[in-house]
Steps between C-alpha positions, in 0.01 A plus 500: 500500500261214424206529264201275552378383163162336457499182299211286385253386762597786734836359609780742579869467442784715626690652210802725553460839332851482354597133476840539329815559696765610250782428742396137525629239254151352477350800319241449232734620225864426452724673248484206257120515492504876446751461217283231335192719533682780319604278208283517193306188407558342161222629274366245251262591220319179406309507171285276280572612142288432196176309481591245765207480741640260759637685803473263796869408481605865483292580806652209695853608402413858603387370838826305545702813418302709748553235767874528429486875571485633145262769385296366209301708255270269303377664179222256421406323179540602134781753534682636196880507502513883483263516796717258699816702434328829586361358823843365596647847453218674688514252789883510512502120487824311549360193325265446207340158520289354223266205535429352158289190449409560134824381338581850371792550740769553233332781300370667818843489665670630183264798492540559875880497483497740203276743688693470827821587315333783303367653824841476668389271780711198407622480861175331605503127565276326245346166591243287322305198609221279375472239229853519360650198322861422590602547135398870523713582805822572304310732262352693794846535657638627167223761488616625841250346743679455834286233663289232337264289707304230316196341662578284802778719640476539878409846629807519722720466191332803341522701822868412556590590141332840525642568847851422377486682166272802543680834526394698807 
């Protein structure tokens, strides 16, 4: 009932053929882990709309979200709003995240919210981050943006907001 497995440099180690004992409380899986494995991850579509060519921040935020257990679909640079909405629908995203450094956040978000409502996917969490002056935050909230993250916001704040507010 023991398999000899060769390792590097010709060393051998005894490995049980069936190492799990399901009657033992020290099994590899417990019911909580199995339940968590069955739960669907939060799916975030992260996009760079318009002519903005700076994506380092978006990539770092995407990495933080992945580290937090979210599934992130990064669309890349120069995306149109219709393309972003279509991708969110096709990917069955729970969250649409925009990274906007160009200063065009208000017209882009207005167009996005119009299209999201036209397509009947208004249940998605909409978040925007980037260079956003504090004076524009109330206007973005009035448009219907759920989360607004100006430059300098800590990653854990973004992750916590999405984790708390995204519909699963």
